[in-house]
C-alpha positions as CSV (number, residue, x, y, z in Angstrom):
1,M,-93.1,-46.0,119.3
2,N,-91.8,-44.5,116.0
3,R,-94.5,-43.9,113.4
4,S,-94.1,-44.3,109.9
5,I,-93.9,-41.2,107.7
6,S,-95.2,-43.0,104.8
7,R,-98.6,-44.1,107.1
8,R,-98.9,-40.9,108.5
9,L,-99.1,-39.1,105.1
10,A,-101.1,-42.0,103.7
11,F,-103.6,-41.4,106.8
12,M,-103.6,-37.8,106.2
13,F,-104.3,-38.1,102.6
14,A,-107.3,-40.4,103.3
15,A,-108.5,-38.0,105.9
16,V,-108.5,-35.3,103.0
17,A,-109.8,-37.5,100.4
18,L,-112.7,-38.3,102.7
19,F,-113.5,-34.7,103.9
20,V,-113.5,-33.7,100.2
21,F,-115.7,-36.7,99.2
22,T,-118.2,-35.9,102.2
23,L,-118.6,-32.1,101.1
24,V,-118.7,-33.3,97.5
25,G,-121.2,-35.6,98.5
26,T,-123.1,-33.0,100.5
27,G,-123.5,-30.7,97.7
28,L,-124.6,-33.5,95.4
29,F,-127.1,-34.5,98.0
30,L,-128.4,-31.3,98.3
31,V,-128.6,-30.5,94.7
32,L,-130.6,-34.0,94.3
33,R,-132.9,-33.3,97.1
34,T,-133.7,-29.5,95.4
35,Q,-134.2,-31.1,91.9
36,L,-136.3,-33.9,93.1
37,E,-138.6,-31.4,94.9
38,Q,-138.8,-29.0,92.2
39,H,-139.9,-32.3,90.1
40,L,-142.4,-33.5,92.4
41,R,-143.9,-29.8,92.5
42,E,-144.1,-29.6,88.6
43,S,-145.8,-33.1,88.6
44,L,-148.0,-31.9,91.1
45,D,-149.0,-28.5,89.5
46,D,-150.0,-30.5,86.3
47,R,-152.2,-33.0,88.2
48,S,-153.9,-30.1,89.8
49,E,-154.5,-28.5,86.4
50,I,-156.2,-31.7,85.3
51,A,-158.1,-32.0,88.4
52,K,-159.2,-28.5,88.1
53,I,-160.6,-28.5,84.7
54,I,-162.5,-31.9,85.6
55,V,-164.3,-30.3,88.9
56,Y,-164.8,-27.0,87.3
57,H,-166.8,-28.4,84.3
58,A,-168.8,-31.0,86.7
59,I,-171.9,-28.3,86.8
60,T,-174.5,-30.6,87.3
61,P,-174.9,-33.9,89.2
62,E,-174.7,-36.0,86.4
63,K,-171.1,-34.6,85.6
64,W,-170.1,-34.3,89.0
65,K,-170.6,-38.3,89.1
66,M,-168.7,-38.4,86.1
67,A,-166.0,-36.2,87.4
68,S,-165.6,-38.3,90.8
69,E,-165.2,-41.5,88.6
70,R,-162.5,-39.8,86.3
71,L,-160.8,-38.7,89.6
72,A,-160.7,-42.0,91.0
73,D,-159.4,-43.6,87.8
74,M,-156.7,-40.9,88.1
75,T,-155.8,-41.8,91.6
76,P,-152.9,-44.9,91.9
77,R,-153.4,-47.5,94.3
78,D,-150.2,-46.9,96.1
79,G,-151.9,-43.8,97.6
80,Y,-148.9,-41.5,96.7
81,T,-151.1,-39.4,95.0
82,R,-154.6,-38.4,96.3
83,Y,-157.5,-36.0,95.5
84,S,-160.3,-34.5,97.4
85,V,-163.1,-32.1,96.7
86,T,-165.0,-30.5,100.1
87,S,-168.0,-27.9,99.8
88,S,-171.0,-26.7,101.6
89,N,-173.3,-29.2,99.7
90,P,-172.3,-32.9,100.7
91,A,-173.4,-33.9,97.2
92,Y,-170.3,-32.3,95.9
93,Q,-167.8,-33.9,98.0
94,I,-165.1,-36.2,96.7
95,G,-162.7,-38.5,99.0
96,T,-161.5,-37.2,102.3
97,P,-159.2,-34.3,103.0
98,M,-155.8,-34.6,104.0
99,S,-155.0,-33.7,107.3
100,G,-152.1,-33.5,109.9
101,P,-149.2,-31.2,111.1
102,V,-147.8,-29.3,108.5
103,V,-144.1,-29.5,108.0
104,D,-143.4,-26.6,105.9
105,R,-145.1,-23.8,103.5
106,W,-144.3,-21.9,100.2
107,L,-145.8,-19.5,98.5
108,G,-148.3,-20.7,95.9
109,G,-150.5,-22.7,98.5
110,Y,-148.1,-25.3,98.6
111,E,-147.5,-27.2,101.9
112,R,-146.0,-30.0,103.1
113,I,-148.0,-32.3,105.6
114,R,-147.5,-35.2,107.7
115,P,-150.5,-37.2,107.7
116,S,-151.9,-38.7,110.8
117,D,-152.2,-42.3,109.5
118,G,-148.4,-42.6,109.6
119,K,-147.8,-42.8,105.4
120,C,-145.0,-40.7,103.7
121,D,-145.4,-36.9,104.0
122,M,-147.4,-35.3,101.2
123,L,-146.9,-32.2,99.1
124,V,-150.5,-30.7,99.0
125,N,-151.9,-28.1,97.0
126,T,-155.2,-26.5,97.7
127,I,-157.2,-24.3,95.1
128,E,-160.6,-22.6,95.7
129,I,-162.8,-23.5,92.5
130,P,-165.8,-20.8,92.4
131,S,-169.1,-22.0,92.0
132,Y,-170.5,-22.6,88.5
133,G,-174.2,-23.9,87.4
134,D,-175.8,-26.1,90.1
135,R,-172.3,-26.8,91.5
136,P,-171.6,-24.6,94.2
137,A,-168.0,-23.3,95.4
138,V,-165.5,-26.1,96.2
139,Q,-162.1,-26.7,97.5
140,L,-159.8,-28.9,95.6
141,Q,-157.0,-30.4,97.5
142,V,-154.4,-32.4,95.3
143,G,-151.5,-34.2,96.9
144,A,-148.5,-36.3,95.9
145,G,-146.4,-38.4,98.1
146,Y,-142.6,-38.0,98.9
147,A,-142.2,-41.9,99.0
148,A,-140.5,-41.7,95.8
149,N,-138.2,-38.8,96.6
150,T,-137.2,-40.4,100.3
151,R,-136.3,-43.9,98.2
152,T,-134.3,-42.1,95.9
153,M,-132.5,-39.9,98.6
154,Q,-131.9,-42.9,100.6
155,A,-130.2,-45.1,97.9
156,F,-128.2,-41.8,96.4
157,G,-127.0,-41.6,99.9
158,F,-126.3,-45.0,100.8
159,A,-124.4,-45.1,97.4
160,L,-122.5,-42.1,98.1
161,A,-121.4,-43.2,101.3
162,A,-120.1,-46.5,100.1
163,L,-118.3,-44.6,97.3
164,S,-116.7,-42.0,99.6
165,A,-115.6,-45.1,102.0
166,L,-114.2,-46.7,99.1
167,G,-112.6,-43.7,97.3
168,S,-111.1,-42.8,101.0
169,L,-109.7,-46.5,101.2
170,G,-108.4,-46.4,98.0
171,V,-106.5,-43.1,98.5
172,L,-105.1,-44.7,101.4
173,L,-103.6,-47.5,99.7
174,L,-102.5,-45.6,96.8
175,S,-100.8,-42.8,98.7
176,Y,-99.4,-45.4,100.8
177,S,-97.6,-47.0,97.8
178,V,-97.0,-43.5,96.3
179,T,-95.6,-42.2,99.5
180,R,-93.1,-45.1,99.8
181,I,-92.0,-44.4,96.3
182,G,-91.7,-40.7,96.9
183,L,-89.6,-41.1,100.2
184,A,-87.1,-43.5,98.5
185,P,-84.4,-40.5,98.4
186,L,-85.0,-40.2,101.9
187,T,-84.2,-43.9,102.7
188,R,-81.4,-43.6,100.5
189,L,-79.8,-40.7,102.2
190,T,-80.4,-42.7,105.4
191,R,-78.6,-45.5,103.9
192,D,-75.7,-43.2,102.9
193,A,-75.9,-41.4,106.4
194,S,-75.4,-44.9,108.3
195,A,-72.4,-45.6,106.1
196,V,-70.4,-42.4,107.9
197,S,-68.2,-43.8,110.6
198,P,-64.8,-42.7,112.4
199,N,-62.9,-44.9,109.9
200,N,-64.7,-43.3,106.9
201,R,-65.1,-39.6,107.7
202,S,-64.9,-38.9,104.1
203,Q,-68.1,-40.0,103.4
204,R,-70.9,-37.6,102.1
205,L,-74.5,-37.7,101.0
206,N,-74.8,-38.0,97.5
207,T,-77.1,-35.0,96.3
208,S,-77.1,-35.4,92.6
209,S,-80.4,-36.8,92.1
210,L,-82.4,-35.4,95.5
211,P,-85.4,-33.5,94.8
212,L,-85.2,-29.8,95.7
213,E,-87.2,-30.4,99.3
214,L,-84.5,-32.9,100.3
215,N,-81.5,-31.1,98.6
216,D,-81.1,-28.2,101.6
217,L,-81.0,-30.9,104.4
218,A,-78.7,-33.1,102.4
219,N,-76.1,-30.0,102.0
220,S,-76.5,-29.1,105.7
221,F,-75.7,-32.6,106.7
222,N,-72.8,-32.7,104.7
223,G,-71.8,-29.5,105.9
224,A,-72.2,-30.9,109.4
225,L,-70.1,-33.9,108.5
226,E,-67.6,-31.3,106.9
227,R,-67.1,-29.4,110.4
228,L,-66.9,-32.5,112.5
229,D,-64.6,-34.2,110.2
230,A,-62.5,-31.0,110.5
231,A,-62.9,-30.9,114.4
232,Y,-62.1,-34.7,114.5
233,G,-59.0,-34.0,112.3
234,R,-58.1,-31.0,114.7
235,L,-58.6,-33.2,117.7
236,E,-56.4,-36.0,116.3
237,S,-53.7,-33.3,115.6
238,F,-54.4,-31.7,119.0
239,N,-53.5,-35.0,120.8
240,A,-50.5,-35.7,118.8
241,D,-49.2,-32.7,119.5
242,V,-50.0,-32.8,123.1
243,A,-48.3,-36.0,123.2
244,H,-45.2,-34.7,121.5
245,E,-45.1,-31.6,123.6
246,L,-45.4,-33.7,126.9
247,R,-43.3,-36.5,125.7
248,T,-40.2,-34.2,125.2
249,P,-40.0,-32.9,128.9
250,V,-41.1,-36.4,130.5
251,T,-38.1,-37.7,128.6
252,I,-35.8,-35.3,129.5
253,L,-36.9,-35.6,133.3
254,I,-36.5,-39.7,133.0
255,G,-33.2,-39.5,131.6
256,Q,-31.9,-36.7,134.1
257,T,-33.1,-38.8,136.8
258,E,-31.9,-42.0,135.7
259,V,-28.3,-40.4,135.0
260,A,-28.2,-39.2,138.5
261,L,-29.3,-42.5,139.9
262,T,-26.6,-44.4,138.3
263,R,-23.8,-43.7,140.6
264,N,-23.3,-41.2,143.7
265,R,-23.6,-37.4,143.1
266,S,-22.3,-34.7,144.9
267,V,-25.0,-32.0,146.6
268,D,-24.2,-29.7,143.7
269,D,-24.8,-32.0,141.0
270,L,-28.1,-33.3,142.4
271,R,-29.0,-29.3,142.8
272,Q,-28.5,-29.0,139.5
273,T,-30.3,-31.7,138.0
274,L,-33.1,-31.0,140.4
275,Q,-33.2,-27.4,138.8
276,S,-33.4,-28.7,135.1
277,N,-36.3,-31.2,136.4
278,L,-37.9,-28.0,137.6
279,E,-37.4,-26.2,134.4
280,E,-38.9,-28.9,132.7
281,F,-42.0,-29.2,135.3
282,G,-42.7,-25.4,134.7
283,R,-42.7,-26.0,131.0
284,M,-45.0,-29.0,131.7
285,R,-47.2,-26.7,133.9
286,A,-47.1,-23.8,131.1
287,I,-48.4,-26.5,128.6
288,I,-51.2,-28.1,130.9
289,N,-52.3,-24.3,132.1
290,D,-52.5,-23.2,128.5
291,M,-54.6,-26.2,127.2
292,L,-57.0,-25.9,130.3
293,F,-57.6,-22.0,129.3
294,L,-58.2,-23.0,125.5
295,A,-60.7,-25.9,126.7
296,R,-62.5,-23.1,128.9
297,A,-62.5,-20.7,125.7
298,D,-63.8,-23.8,123.6
299,Q,-66.9,-24.0,125.9
300,G,-67.9,-20.4,125.1
301,E,-66.6,-19.1,128.3
302,R,-66.7,-15.2,128.0
303,A,-64.2,-13.0,129.8
304,T,-64.9,-11.6,133.1
305,G,-63.5,-9.1,135.7
306,L,-63.8,-6.6,132.7
307,V,-62.4,-2.8,133.4
308,D,-62.4,0.6,131.7
309,T,-58.8,0.2,130.2
310,S,-56.6,2.4,128.1
311,L,-55.2,0.0,125.4
312,A,-52.5,2.2,124.8
313,A,-51.4,2.1,128.5
314,E,-51.8,-1.9,128.4
315,V,-49.5,-2.4,125.1
316,A,-46.9,0.2,126.8
317,H,-46.8,-1.8,130.1
318,T,-46.3,-5.0,127.6
319,L,-43.4,-3.5,126.0
320,E,-42.0,-2.4,129.4
321,F,-41.9,-6.1,130.4
322,L,-40.7,-7.3,127.4
323,E,-37.6,-4.8,127.7
324,I,-34.9,-7.5,127.9
325,P,-36.2,-9.9,125.1
326,L,-36.3,-6.4,122.8
327,E,-32.8,-5.8,123.8
328,E,-31.4,-8.9,123.2
329,A,-33.0,-9.4,119.7
330,Q,-31.8,-5.6,119.6
331,V,-35.3,-5.0,118.1
332,R,-37.3,-1.5,118.6
333,A,-40.8,-1.3,119.0
334,V,-43.1,1.6,118.2
335,A,-46.9,2.1,119.7
336,T,-49.4,4.5,118.0
337,G,-53.1,5.0,118.6
338,D,-55.5,4.6,121.7
339,A,-58.8,3.6,122.6
340,L,-61.0,3.2,126.3
341,V,-62.3,-0.2,126.1
342,R,-63.7,-2.7,128.6
343,V,-61.4,-5.9,128.9
344,N,-59.7,-8.2,131.3
345,K,-56.3,-6.8,131.9
346,S,-54.7,-9.8,132.3
347,L,-55.9,-11.6,129.2
348,F,-55.5,-8.7,127.1
349,G,-51.7,-8.0,128.6
350,R,-51.0,-11.9,127.7
351,A,-52.3,-11.9,124.1
352,C,-50.4,-9.0,123.8
353,I,-46.9,-10.3,125.1
354,N,-48.0,-13.5,122.9
355,L,-47.9,-11.4,119.6
356,L,-44.9,-9.3,120.5
357,M,-42.8,-12.5,121.4
358,N,-43.9,-14.1,118.0
359,A,-42.8,-11.1,116.1
360,I,-39.8,-10.8,118.2
361,Q,-38.8,-14.2,117.3
362,H,-39.2,-13.5,113.6
363,C,-37.5,-10.4,113.4
364,E,-33.8,-9.7,112.4
365,A,-31.6,-7.7,114.3
366,G,-32.3,-3.7,114.1
367,S,-35.5,-4.3,112.8
368,S,-38.7,-2.4,114.2
369,I,-41.8,-3.7,115.7
370,S,-44.9,-1.6,114.8
371,V,-47.8,-1.7,117.3
372,S,-51.3,-0.2,116.1
373,I,-54.5,0.4,118.0
374,Q,-57.3,1.7,116.2
375,R,-61.3,1.4,115.9
376,E,-63.2,0.0,113.2
377,G,-67.1,0.1,113.6
378,N,-68.0,-1.7,116.9
379,Q,-64.3,-3.4,117.2
380,V,-61.0,-2.1,118.3
381,R,-57.8,-3.8,116.3
382,V,-54.8,-4.4,118.0
383,A,-52.3,-5.1,115.1
384,V,-48.6,-6.2,115.5
385,A,-46.6,-5.7,112.2
386,N,-42.9,-6.8,111.6
387,P,-40.8,-7.1,108.8
388,G,-40.2,-10.7,107.5
389,K,-40.5,-13.2,104.6
390,A,-43.9,-13.4,102.8
391,I,-46.2,-16.2,104.5
392,E,-48.2,-18.4,102.0
393,P,-51.8,-17.7,102.3
394,D,-52.6,-21.2,103.3
395,I,-50.4,-21.1,106.2
396,L,-51.7,-17.8,107.4
397,D,-55.3,-19.6,107.5
398,H,-53.6,-22.0,110.4
399,L,-51.1,-19.8,112.3
400,F,-53.7,-19.4,114.9
401,D,-54.2,-23.2,115.2
402,R,-52.6,-25.1,118.0
403,F,-49.6,-26.3,118.3
404,Y,-49.4,-25.0,114.6
405,R,-45.7,-24.3,113.2
406,A,-44.7,-22.9,109.9
407,E,-41.2,-24.7,110.5
408,V,-41.8,-28.2,110.3
409,S,-38.3,-29.0,111.9
410,R,-39.9,-27.4,115.0
411,T,-37.1,-25.3,115.9
412,N,-37.0,-23.5,119.2
413,S,-39.7,-25.8,120.2
414,R,-38.1,-25.7,124.0
415,E,-39.0,-21.8,124.0
416,N,-42.6,-22.3,122.3
417,H,-44.6,-25.0,122.6
418,G,-47.0,-23.9,119.7
419,L,-50.3,-22.2,121.9
420,G,-49.4,-18.7,122.1
421,L,-51.3,-17.2,119.2
422,A,-53.9,-20.0,119.8
423,I,-54.4,-18.1,123.1
424,V,-54.3,-14.9,121.2
425,K,-57.4,-16.1,119.3
426,A,-59.3,-17.8,122.3
427,T,-58.9,-14.2,124.2
428,A,-60.2,-12.3,121.3
429,E,-63.3,-14.3,121.3
430,M,-63.8,-14.3,124.7
431,H,-63.9,-10.4,124.4
432,G,-66.3,-10.8,121.5
433,G,-63.6,-10.1,118.8
434,Q,-61.5,-12.1,116.5
435,V,-57.7,-12.8,115.0
436,F,-56.5,-11.8,111.8
437,A,-53.0,-12.0,109.9
438,T,-52.0,-10.8,106.8
439,S,-48.4,-10.9,104.9
440,A,-47.8,-8.2,102.1
441,G,-45.1,-5.7,100.8
442,G,-42.3,-7.6,103.1
443,T,-44.4,-6.9,106.4
444,N,-46.2,-9.7,108.3
445,T,-49.0,-8.6,110.7
446,F,-50.8,-10.4,113.4
447,G,-53.4,-9.0,115.5
448,F,-56.8,-9.3,117.3
449,S,-59.6,-7.3,117.9
450,V,-62.1,-6.7,121.0
451,E,-65.5,-5.5,120.8
452,A,-65.8,-1.8,121.9
453,S,-67.5,-0.7,124.8
454,E,-70.2,2.3,124.8
455,I,-67.7,4.6,126.4
456,V,-66.3,7.2,124.1
457,D,-62.8,6.5,122.9
458,Q,-60.1,8.7,123.6
459,P,-59.2,10.4,120.5
460,P,-55.6,9.5,119.7
461,S,-53.5,12.1,118.6
462,P,-51.6,11.4,115.5
463,S,-48.9,13.0,116.6
464,D,-48.5,10.5,119.5
465,V,-45.9,7.8,118.9
466,R,-44.7,5.5,121.9
467,V,-41.3,3.8,121.1
468,Q,-39.4,1.0,123.0
469,E,-35.7,1.2,122.3
470,P,-33.5,-1.4,122.4
471,R,-30.8,0.3,124.0
472,G,-29.6,2.5,127.2
473,E,-32.0,2.3,130.0
474,N,-34.8,0.9,128.0
475,T,-37.2,3.3,129.0
476,M,-40.8,4.3,127.6
477,Q,-40.6,7.4,125.5
478,T,-43.3,9.7,124.1
479,V,-42.1,11.9,121.1
480,S,-43.6,14.0,118.4
481,A,-43.9,12.9,114.9
482,G,-42.6,16.0,113.9
483,Q,-39.4,15.6,115.8
């Protein structure tokens, strides 16, 4: 069951208010009790002083009788103030001494006695008066009842409890209303968020008038919407490009098959048709395999089967594999640098092939492609540079996207289905690296990095340059820079 934030906050505020009221009320209750106790003691002192004077001057039986009458007059009928005098001579006694268990004692002869007759507790002060004239030494006992104090404390306690309860209830109701007002921006955010749909992906939360506490949340949510919108857009583009790329070979297959079935064909004609169909099937298989590979990379799969590899050796093998494309394009390749890194040889070689094929396709005859390997921090960068026309920055940002081509006309689409650089990016991410692309000074550079292992790199010599020539036997040569 979902609980309302307004109600939760209101009850919490009410609980806090009740706690504060209780704390303050307890303090006031203790202060009041102390003050009433002090007032009762001061009143008892005044009465004791008067009674002491009266008893002290009653030095004869006649005066003692008058003293008894005066003390009787001073005793109220409610019985909350009592006087008693005891002595060794029964003639000099007044009233009955107050007896019962002593609840508490204080300095100065003060005692709190709980009378055995069940009445209210009494604050008693006992004074010793020496003999004077015919009067022997007597013991004066003056008591004042706690009844008034008790009634006052009870009334104050009940009033305090009622006010605390009413105050807490008032805080509950007011805080609920105030909280609903305070959460109004959150309600507006909810309304704006509910308006986001696949048909209205541009909808964003309005953060112009939000409080500080919700501004960061709204900005984070807008950022998430931006990322989802971009991902949704890429997915739409990806689906469209996949349909386009697969439609071409499927259309060719259907067309060739329909032509073959229109009339009788010779075995050679059918063999040519099947050979052409086989090429299209191979193209479709390559697209599907690349898509499956990219899907695994999107799920965060890391490269496995890592071995300590000399990147220069892997680049050399790649250049040997690409001898024929280099020769046909009349392009030479130069590789420099080296590093010993733990990589998956198959994935690394595939990424290098894609980068080099991209460079070959965009190189003019007689140009030179440069492959450099160098370590930067905890990354080893493999960069492939080739001379070419300048590439706009907005195009550079998308060259590693799937099915992206800078040429809108889709030239060479049968040889390149637009996943080569995307596979380079996936390979880099699976090795803990990233891709990069720059275009400056008539040179376009594409590359990727891999996470460097803890193994010490093989220090490359600045004079070691590996050259793949597009002529002769197309063998790899290592020459000195000084030659």
